[in-house]
Every structure is written in C-alpha cells, then in structure tokens.
C-alpha positions in Angstrom: 0.8 5.4 -20.6 4.4 7.1 -19.6 7.2 4.9 -19.6 8.6 5.8 -15.7 5.7 4.2 -14.3 5.3 1.6 -16.6 9.2 0.9 -14.9 8.1 1.5 -11.6 5.2 -0.8 -12.1 7.9 -3.8 -13.4 9.8 -2.8 -10.7 7.0 -3.4 -7.9 6.0 -7.0 -9.8 9.9 -8.0 -9.4 10.2 -7.3 -5.3 6.5 -8.7 -4.5 7.5 -11.5 -6.1 10.9 -12.0 -5.1 9.2 -11.0 -1.0 7.3 -13.9 -2.1 9.7 -15.8 -2.2 11.9 -15.5 0.5 9.4 -15.1 3.4 6.7 -18.1 1.4 10.2 -19.7 2.8 9.2 -19.1 6.4 5.3 -19.3 5.9 4.3 -20.4 3.3 1.0 -19.7 1.2 2.0 -16.4 2.1 1.2 -13.6 -0.6 3.2 -9.5 -0.1 0.7 -8.5 -2.1 -1.6 -8.7 0.4 -0.4 -6.7 3.6 0.3 -4.3 0.6 -3.4 -4.2 0.0 -4.8 -4.0 3.1 -1.8 -1.5 4.2 -3.2 0.9 1.3 -6.4 0.7 2.3 -5.6 1.1 6.3 -3.4 4.8 5.3 -6.2 5.7 2.6 -9.0 5.2 6.3 -6.5 7.6 8.5 -5.9 10.1 5.8 -9.3 10.3 5.2 -10.0 11.0 9.8 -7.4 13.0 9.7 -9.1 14.8 5.9 -12.8 15.0 8.9 -10.8 16.3 12.2 -9.3 19.0 10.1 -12.3 20.4 8.3 -14.5 20.0 11.8 -12.0 21.6 14.2 -11.5 24.0 10.5 -15.9 24.7 11.2 -15.0 24.8 15.4 -13.7 28.5 15.0 
C-alpha cells in the first residue's frame, strides 16, 4: 500500500469524525459517511449517463 494513500485514509477518517461531532450537535445521530457514500454513488451515476450520451452522440454522426 502506498504511503500517500495511507495518509489520505487517516486524514479522511479524522475529517469524518470531526464533521460527525460538529454536525452531530445540530442533528442527533448524523453520519457524514452516509452523505459521502450517496454523493459518490450520485457522481458515478451522472458520469455513466454522460458517457452514454457521448457514445450515442458519436454514433449519430
């Protein structure tokens, strides 16, 4: 495993814990991991749709 990846992973965990603490005060039982997880899924879906559109436009030419 790459050292940069390990450092990034630890930084991510610390950020997530801090965000959970800060937002957890305002909204009880709040988990930032869920929002990040769903955001990544949303980005993946958007990328897939855009790729499909580009492929279709290329076939029309």
